[in-house]
C-alpha positions in Angstrom: 41.7 -26.1 40.5 38.1 -25.3 41.7 36.4 -22.8 39.6 34.9 -19.6 41.6 33.7 -17.7 38.6 31.2 -18.1 36.2 32.0 -20.0 32.7 32.5 -17.3 29.7 29.3 -19.0 28.2 27.3 -18.2 31.3 28.8 -14.6 31.5 27.7 -14.2 27.8 24.3 -15.6 28.1 23.9 -13.5 31.1 25.0 -10.6 29.5 22.7 -11.1 26.6 19.6 -11.6 28.7 17.0 -8.6 29.5 18.1 -6.4 32.5 14.9 -7.5 34.3 16.5 -11.6 33.9 19.9 -9.9 35.5 18.3 -8.0 38.1 16.2 -11.3 39.3 19.5 -13.3 38.9 21.5 -11.1 40.9 18.5 -10.7 43.7 18.5 -14.1 43.9 22.2 -14.8 44.0 24.2 -11.8 45.5 26.3 -11.9 48.3 27.0 -8.4 48.1 25.7 -6.8 51.5 24.3 -3.8 50.0 22.0 -5.5 47.4 20.9 -7.5 50.4 20.1 -4.4 52.3 18.4 -2.8 49.5 16.0 -6.2 49.5 15.1 -5.7 53.0 14.5 -1.9 52.9 12.1 -2.3 49.7 10.3 -4.9 51.6 10.3 -2.7 54.7 9.1 0.5 52.9 6.2 -1.8 50.9 5.0 -3.0 54.3 5.0 0.2 56.0 3.0 1.6 53.1 0.2 -1.5 53.8 0.6 -1.2 57.6 -0.2 2.5 57.6 -3.2 2.1 55.4 -4.5 -0.5 58.0 -4.3 1.9 60.9 -6.2 4.9 58.9 -9.0 2.2 58.6 -8.7 1.2 62.1 -8.6 4.8 63.3 -11.6 6.1 60.8 -13.4 2.6 62.5 -12.9 3.9 66.2 -14.7 7.3 65.3 -17.3 5.8 63.6 -20.4 5.3 65.8 -21.9 2.3 63.5 -18.4 0.1 63.9 -20.1 -2.5 61.8 -19.7 -0.7 58.6 -16.0 -1.0 58.0 -15.2 -4.4 59.3 -18.5 -6.2 59.4 -18.0 -7.9 62.8 -15.8 -8.2 65.6 -13.5 -11.1 64.6 -12.6 -9.2 61.4 -11.7 -5.9 63.4 -9.6 -8.2 66.0 -7.7 -9.7 63.0 -6.6 -6.4 61.6 -6.3 -4.7 64.9 -3.9 -7.5 65.5 -2.2 -7.4 62.0 -1.4 -3.5 62.2 0.3 -4.1 65.8 2.3 -7.3 64.8 3.2 -6.0 61.6 4.2 -2.6 62.7 6.9 -4.2 64.6 8.0 -7.4 62.5 7.2 -6.4 59.0 7.9 -2.6 59.1 10.3 -1.4 61.8 12.7 -4.2 62.2 13.3 -5.0 58.7 14.1 -1.3 57.7 16.6 -0.9 60.5 17.9 -4.7 59.5 18.3 -3.1 56.2 19.9 0.2 56.8 22.4 -1.9 58.9 23.1 -4.6 56.4 24.0 -1.7 54.1 25.8 0.6 56.4 27.3 -1.5 59.3 29.9 -3.3 57.3 31.3 -0.1 55.7 31.3 1.5 58.9 33.8 -0.9 60.7 35.7 -1.3 57.7 34.6 -4.4 56.8 34.4 -5.9 53.0 31.2 -7.7 53.4 28.5 -8.7 56.2 29.5 -11.7 58.4 27.7 -15.0 56.7 26.8 -13.1 53.7 24.7 -16.2 52.4 23.0 -16.3 55.5 22.3 -12.5 55.4 21.0 -13.2 51.6 18.8 -16.5 52.7 17.4 -14.2 55.8 15.9 -11.7 53.5 14.2 -14.1 51.2 12.8 -16.0 54.3 11.5 -12.9 55.4 9.6 -12.0 52.2 8.0 -15.6 52.5 7.2 -15.2 55.9 5.6 -11.9 55.7 3.6 -12.9 52.2 2.2 -16.3 54.2 1.3 -13.9 56.8 -0.4 -11.3 54.9 -2.2 -14.1 52.9 -3.5 -16.0 55.8 -5.0 -13.0 57.5 -6.7 -11.9 54.5 -7.9 -15.4 54.4 -9.6 -15.4 58.0 -6.8 -16.1 60.0 -4.7 -13.8 62.4 -3.5 -14.0 65.8 -6.9 -15.3 67.5 -10.5 -15.3 66.9 -13.2 -13.5 69.7 -16.3 -14.9 68.1 -15.4 -18.5 67.6 -13.0 -20.7 65.8 -14.5 -22.6 62.9 -12.3 -25.4 61.4 -11.3 -23.3 58.4 -10.1 -20.3 60.7 -8.3 -22.8 62.9 -6.3 -23.5 59.6 -5.9 -20.1 58.6 -4.6 -19.1 62.1 -2.0 -21.9 62.3 -1.1 -20.4 58.7 -0.3 -17.5 60.3 1.5 -18.5 63.4 3.9 -20.4 60.6 4.4 -17.1 58.6 5.0 -15.1 62.0 7.5 -17.7 63.1 9.1 -17.5 59.6 9.5 -13.8 60.0 11.1 -14.1 63.4 13.4 -16.8 62.1 14.6 -14.5 59.1 15.1 -11.5 61.8 17.2 -13.7 64.1 19.3 -15.2 61.3 19.8 -11.3 60.2 20.6 -10.4 63.6 23.2 -12.9 64.0 25.0 -11.7 60.8 24.7 -8.0 61.9 26.1 -8.8 65.3 28.8 -10.6 64.1 30.1 -8.0 61.7 30.4 -5.3 64.5 32.3 -8.0 66.9 34.1 -10.0 65.0 35.0 -7.9 61.3 35.9 -4.4 62.7 38.9 -2.8 61.2 42.2 -2.6 62.9 42.3 -0.2 65.7 38.7 0.1 66.3 37.3 -1.2 69.7 34.0 -1.2 70.6 34.3 2.5 72.0 35.1 3.8 68.5 32.5 1.7 66.8 30.4 4.6 65.0 27.2 4.9 67.1 24.8 3.6 64.3 26.7 0.1 64.3 26.7 0.3 68.0 23.2 0.7 68.5 22.5 -2.1 66.1 24.8 -4.4 67.9 22.9 -3.4 71.0 19.6 -4.1 69.2 20.3 -7.1 67.4 21.8 -8.6 70.8 18.5 -7.8 72.7 16.5 -9.2 69.6 18.8 -12.5 70.0 17.6 -13.1 73.7 13.8 -11.9 73.6 12.6 -13.2 70.2 13.2 -17.0 70.8 10.6 -16.6 73.3 8.4 -15.5 70.8 8.8 -18.4 68.7 8.6 -21.1 71.9 4.9 -19.2 72.3 4.5 -20.1 68.5 5.3 -23.5 68.8 3.3 -23.9 71.8 0.1 -22.2 70.3 0.5 -23.7 66.9 0.8 -27.4 68.4 -2.1 -26.9 70.5 -4.3 -25.6 67.8 -3.5 -28.5 65.6 -4.3 -30.7 68.4 -7.2 -29.2 69.4 -9.4 -27.4 69.9 -7.5 -26.9 73.1 -6.9 -23.8 74.9 -6.1 -21.8 72.1 -8.7 -23.2 69.5 -11.8 -23.5 71.5 -14.8 -23.2 69.3 -16.5 -20.3 71.5 -13.2 -18.2 70.6 -10.4 -16.7 72.4 -7.9 -13.8 72.6 -5.5 -15.9 74.2 -3.3 -16.2 71.0 -2.7 -12.6 71.0 -2.1 -12.4 74.8 0.8 -14.8 74.6 2.3 -12.5 71.8 1.1 -9.3 72.6 4.2 -8.2 74.9 6.0 -7.8 71.6 4.1 -4.5 71.0 4.3 -3.4 74.6 6.5 -2.1 76.6 9.6 -2.6 77.4 9.8 -5.0 74.6 8.6 -2.5 72.1 11.5 -0.5 73.0 13.9 -2.8 71.6 13.1 -2.1 68.2 13.5 1.6 68.5 17.2 1.4 70.1 18.6 2.5 66.8 16.8 5.5 66.9 19.7 6.8 69.4 22.0 5.3 67.1 20.8 7.5 64.1 20.6 10.6 66.1 24.2 10.1 67.3 25.5 9.7 64.1 23.6 12.4 62.5 24.2 14.7 65.0 27.9 15.5 64.6 27.8 15.5 60.9 25.1 18.4 60.9 27.4 20.2 63.5 30.6 19.4 61.5 32.8 18.3 64.8 33.1 15.3 66.7 30.4 14.1 69.0 30.5 16.0 72.2 29.5 13.0 74.4 30.6 9.8 72.4 31.8 7.7 75.0 28.4 8.9 77.4 26.3 8.0 74.0 27.7 4.8 74.1 26.8 3.8 77.7 23.4 5.4 77.2 22.3 3.3 74.2 23.7 0.1 76.0 21.5 1.2 79.0 18.5 1.7 77.1 19.1 -1.8 75.2 18.9 -3.5 79.0 15.7 -1.3 79.9 14.4 -3.0 76.7 14.4 -6.6 77.9 11.0 -7.7 77.8 10.8 -11.5 77.1 9.8 -11.8 81.0 6.9 -9.3 80.8 4.3 -11.5 79.1 1.2 -10.8 80.7 -0.1 -14.1 80.9 3.0 -14.8 83.3 2.6 -11.2 85.5 0.9 -11.0 88.7 -2.3 -9.3 89.3 -0.7 -7.0 91.8 2.0 -4.3 91.6 4.1 -5.6 93.8 4.4 -8.6 91.4 5.4 -6.4 88.6 8.6 -4.4 90.2 11.0 -5.2 87.2 8.3 -4.0 84.8 7.6 -0.6 87.2 11.3 -0.2 87.3 12.1 -0.4 83.6 8.9 1.6 83.0 10.3 4.5 85.4 13.8 4.4 84.1 13.9 3.9 80.5 13.2 7.7 79.9 16.7 8.7 81.2 19.0 7.1 78.2 16.6 8.6 75.7 16.7 11.9 77.5 20.4 11.7 78.2 21.2 10.6 74.1 19.1 13.8 73.1 21.2 15.9 75.5 24.5 14.8 74.1 23.0 15.4 70.4 21.8 18.8 71.7 25.0 19.7 73.0 27.1 18.7 69.7 24.6 20.8 67.5 24.9 23.6 69.9 28.6 23.7 69.2 28.5 23.7 65.5 31.1 25.0 63.8 30.2 27.8 61.2 33.2 28.2 58.8 31.4 29.1 55.7 32.4 26.0 53.8 29.2 23.8 54.4 26.7 26.4 53.2 26.0 24.5 50.0 24.8 21.3 51.8 22.9 23.2 54.9 19.6 22.5 53.5 20.5 18.8 52.9 21.6 18.3 56.5 18.2 20.2 57.7 16.7 17.3 56.4 18.5 14.7 58.2 18.5 16.9 61.3 14.7 17.1 61.4 14.3 13.4 61.0 17.1 12.3 63.5 15.6 15.2 66.3 12.3 14.3 65.3 12.6 10.6 66.0 14.4 11.1 69.1 11.4 13.1 70.8 9.1 10.9 69.5 11.0 7.9 71.3 11.1 10.5 74.3 7.5 10.8 74.3 6.7 7.5 73.8 8.9 6.5 77.0 7.3 9.3 78.9 4.0 7.7 77.9 5.3 4.3 79.2 6.4 5.7 82.4 2.8 7.2 83.0 1.4 3.6 82.3 3.3 2.2 85.0 2.3 4.8 88.0 -0.4 2.6 89.8 -2.8 5.4 90.8 -3.6 6.2 87.1 -4.0 2.4 86.6 -3.4 2.7 82.3 -3.1 -0.8 81.6 -5.4 -2.2 79.0 -6.3 1.5 77.9 -5.2 3.4 74.8 -2.4 4.6 76.7 -0.7 1.1 75.7 -1.4 2.0 72.0 0.2 5.5 72.6 3.2 4.1 73.7 3.3 1.6 71.0 2.6 4.4 68.0 5.0 7.1 69.3 8.0 4.4 69.8 7.4 2.7 66.6 6.6 5.6 64.4 9.7 7.4 65.9 11.7 4.6 64.7 10.0 4.8 61.3 11.1 8.3 61.1 14.7 7.5 62.1 14.9 5.0 59.7 13.6 7.1 56.9 16.1 10.0 57.7 18.7 7.2 57.8 17.6 6.4 54.4 18.0 9.9 53.2 21.2 10.4 54.9 22.8 7.3 53.7 20.9 7.2 50.0 24.3 7.9 48.4 26.0 4.7 49.6 22.6 2.8 49.4 21.8 3.8 45.7 24.4 6.2 44.9 21.9 8.5 44.4 20.2 11.5 46.5 16.9 11.8 47.3 15.0 15.1 47.0 15.6 17.4 49.6 12.5 19.2 49.6 10.3 16.1 49.4 12.4 14.7 52.3 11.2 17.9 54.5 7.7 17.5 53.7 7.6 13.6 54.2 9.3 14.1 57.6 6.9 16.7 58.7 4.2 14.6 58.0 5.7 11.6 59.6 6.4 13.4 62.8 3.4 15.6 63.1 0.8 12.6 62.2 2.6 10.4 65.1 2.4 13.0 67.6 -1.2 13.7 66.6 -1.8 9.8 66.8 0.1 9.3 70.1 -1.3 12.2 71.8 -4.9 11.5 71.2 -4.5 7.9 72.5 -2.3 9.1 75.3 -5.5 11.5 76.4 -8.1 8.9 75.8 -6.2 6.6 77.9 -7.1 9.0 81.1 -10.5 8.9 79.9 -10.7 5.3 80.7 -10.9 4.3 76.9 -9.8 0.3 76.2 -7.1 -0.4 73.8 -9.3 -2.5 72.1 -13.2 -1.1 72.6 -14.9 -2.7 69.4 -18.8 -3.2 70.3 -19.8 -6.6 69.2 -22.8 -6.3 66.6 -26.2 -6.3 67.9 -25.2 -5.6 71.4 -25.6 -2.2 73.2 -23.0 -3.3 75.8 -19.2 -2.5 74.7 -16.3 -5.4 75.4 -15.1 -3.1 78.3 -16.3 -0.7 80.8 -17.9 2.6 79.6 -15.4 5.6 79.3 -15.9 8.4 81.4 -16.1 11.0 78.8 -17.3 9.4 75.4 -17.7 13.0 73.7 -14.2 13.7 74.3 -12.8 10.7 73.2 -14.6 10.6 70.1 -12.8 14.4 69.5 -9.7 12.4 70.3 -10.8 9.6 67.8 -10.9 12.1 64.8 -7.5 13.7 66.2 -5.8 10.4 65.6 -7.6 9.8 62.3 -6.1 13.0 61.0 -2.6 11.8 62.4 -2.8 8.6 60.7 -3.9 10.2 57.3 -0.9 12.5 57.8 1.4 9.4 58.3 -0.1 8.0 55.0 0.6 10.8 52.9 4.4 10.8 54.6 4.9 7.5 53.6 3.5 7.9 50.1 5.9 10.7 49.8 8.6 8.1 50.5 7.8 5.9 47.8 7.5 8.8 45.4 10.8 10.1 46.5 12.2 6.7 46.1 10.9 6.5 42.4 12.1 9.7 41.5 15.5 9.3 42.4 15.4 5.7 40.8 15.1 7.7 37.7 18.1 10.2 38.3 21.4 9.9 36.8 23.0 12.5 38.6 26.2 11.8 40.1 27.1 11.8 43.7 30.2 12.9 45.5 31.8 10.2 48.0 31.7 12.3 50.9 29.2 15.2 50.1 28.0 15.8 53.7 31.5 15.9 55.5 30.6 12.3 57.0 33.4 11.4 59.7 33.0 7.7 59.5 34.1 4.9 57.3 31.6 4.5 55.1 32.3 8.2 53.6 35.7 6.9 52.3 33.9 4.6 49.6 32.8 5.5 46.4 29.1 6.3 45.9 27.7 3.7 45.1 30.2 1.8 46.9 32.0 -0.9 44.8 32.0 -4.7 45.3 34.5 -5.0 48.7 33.5 -1.4 49.5 37.1 -0.1 49.8 39.7 0.1 47.3 42.6 -0.2 50.1 42.1 -1.4 53.4 41.3 1.5 55.7 44.2 3.0 58.0 44.3 1.9 61.9 41.6 3.6 63.3 42.5 5.8 66.5 39.1 7.3 67.2 35.3 7.1 66.7 35.7 9.5 63.8 38.5 8.5 62.0 37.9 10.9 58.9 38.7 13.6 61.3 41.8 12.2 62.5 43.9 13.6 59.9 45.9 16.8 60.7 47.0 19.6 58.5 50.2 21.6 58.8 48.5 24.0 61.0 47.8 21.6 63.4 43.9 21.7 62.8 41.6 18.8 62.0 41.1 18.7 58.3 
């Protein structure tokens, strides 16, 4: 007979080891989706802290009249300019949502574990290896191109950055396959796709778009890597080039950047009915709107190097930019309609403060995403000609920090299922306020500067009096906007530090948590807090709606 359990001697030795050894052993060998998800979340929060600190330095640099003081040259600035953008997408937003989904989605669909758990576990470690290689190579002088010339040492470091980025993307693709397969194949009895909880549905849409588009980035990386190693060719020329960034920049520009914010609509749709203590008023419409937003987020075709110079050659790009705002606005409207019909029967007074935290985060994230898509709409309007200006940065920051806010709100909301603990309520309010306010200031400042012809990359080369792009129309007002952006970036960092402090405080808490403290409506709230191995003590009953916990009918014929 095949042995599936550890021999008694091994179990005894493991039990006698220190907690740190046991924890490391579990982290290296676990197939439990909750532990795998926590690894993703810890990596994402750590990367968020690093990315936001880099963002502060970049915004301070933009408001500094002596630009060489902080970075010491155009190439160093370009390295961290690129690292901030790619890091915010690939090292922060994507892993935060993957982590949330890895923990929550299997329970939401009634599964005992995530699909392909060993692949999911391997993906998170591959991500950490790739992220580490990327960060180290950028610090060593690598990055996604160079503007002031590429030496042989820099060429090696850039090649290492490309390898690290490729490993990160492969890990995200592997995790996406696991999440999407869980939603498609492991749903409990009676749960069709129209009955899937909105967060799980949004992750299915998001991971599907990632699986369609991120392989294009892998192809770009392979092309650049082999050209660089066999060069100097097109991408490793001695005089320097931004072509590497150009080939990958579509990842952080519309519409592709919207693809990483699709779960924002899922978090909003998931929290709104719990806040309202009733079913989602427009569940089917919300499902359709999330799917439509996913369709309008497919951006692999929109690489700048492959676009024509004229607007009539960018027809799809313009149409996507004009219409992407509609599903976001519709999703916010559906959530607002649900909350407006909130049931106030008095039995939820004890948790009203908790719910306000998640309501602030979910609605704030939705509004930031709406602002980002509106800025994207403005960017594609031909007479304004906002391409290549800070409006592009405004779209990126509003959309991605909207995604960050949604992920943080999700961490607070699902904390009993992630760690078996509540996160501090008052600290949560302050954290989410800082993040939302900071993102608004950062995005608004860049949006206004874009109309003043401020270039997205406006660094001035050392020793030169001419900027890299045309002189803006009102430099004084742009400097004011740069100060506003710097204040916003500082607020974001303070919010992230608050997240770290709240997680540390919760980790030291021994407070017991109810299995369903908020009146949740989906299957994850039928598990214990924290959930045991296998999630459910017995298989869930057949599902007949999107809110199975509201389907129990009392003797009076009312929803329990």
